C-alpha positions, 0 to 999 in steps of 0.5 A: 382213631378207627373209622367210626360210624355214626351215633347220633347227634347232639342238639345244643341252641339250634347247632347239631353236633356229630357224635361217633363211635363203635365201643360207646365208651369211646365217643368222638364228637365234632369239634367243626360243628361245636366251632360253628357256634363262634365262627363262620370259618370253624377250621380257623377256630379250631387251629387257633384253640390248638396253638394255645399253650394250655391247649397243648399241655391238654392234648399232650396230657390226654395223649400220654394217658390213653395212647401208648403210641404217642411221640412225647419228643415231638410235643416237647417241641411243640410245647416249647414254640407254643405261645410264640406269634409265628406258631402255628397247629392244625389237627392234621399237623398234630395228628400226623407229627405225635401219632395222636388218636384223641382227636381225627380229621375226616373228609367226605360226607361227614368230614370235618374234625373229630375229638374224644368227648374228653377234648371236645368238651374241652374245646367247648369250654374254650369256644362258650361256657354257655354253650358247653352247658347246652351241649352237656345237657343233651349229651347226658340226655343221649347218654341216658337214653343210649343207658336205657336201650342197652339195659332194655336190649340186654333184659330182652335177650336174657328173657328169651334165653330163659324161655329156650331154657324151658324148651331145652329143659322139656327136652331133657326130661323126655328124652334123657331121664328114665323114670327110675332116676331120683329127684336129686339125679334129675336136678344134677341132670339138668345142671350137667346140661347146663354146664355143657352149654356153659363150656361150650360158650364160655369156656368154663362150668358154673362152678368154675366161674364162681371159683374165679368171681367169689366177690360177683353175685349171680352167675356167669351169664348175668355178666354175659354180653348181648351177643352171648346171651342171643347165641346162648338161646340159639344154642339151648334150642339147637341142643334140644334138637340135637337131644331129640336126635338121640346125640350123646352129650359128647358129640353135642358138645363139639357140635354146639361149640362150633355153632357157638364159635361161628354165631359169635364171629358172625355177630361181631362182624355184624356189630362192627365191620358191616356198619356204615363208616366214617370215610377215612384218611385226609383225602377228598374221598366221599 
């Protein structure tokens, strides 16, 4: 698992359980925090759980389904030994031996053992069925809250794009549409400018998108990411300025494309690379 910035905390029966993620879909929950409910030695609790045959079968299946780099030969060796009194297992042994991605161990300020939510909830069941229910209850609350925040942010950016579109069309009307054009020609001019922005940002016209997605309602902007909508709003304003300057569409398309690419790259870096990272490695790095 890549280093993950902290996202939120689950509160269950007086215990705080950390969550880390970069993409919202793949959340990693602290096994160390969950294990504290059962014992003052969370590492020993996690190791006892991992040496169980049923646990190993579950972990192995999860890796087969989600991890193309999983080492099945090493796993088979562990599976045959599981259940024997002399058999031991730890997060670091599992990770290093089978190239596991579903479990990770980190040192430092947010140190401990973390697992994908699928695995973490399985571990919570083993620790305490009652405790798992408390974890799931607060975890579901967090997911609902996060979904609401994402929806609000997406709609906010969509409204910003609509406001900028008014500025954009006013610039077209004042500078690009001679009085002698018919109403049909005026409408076509608006569509042409909108498609110019579509090509600059999405790489295709509205018609091309509809032809490729006949089963979808709405238009390509309704399926845009937050970053794309934010850049679209900026590009509509930028295009209005370029129109005021008298630049031809072919020239504006090149300039807008260059700016769109730069802004998307910058937003991607802000969204991922520049966020606080969970200290990496199994060293004592702080």
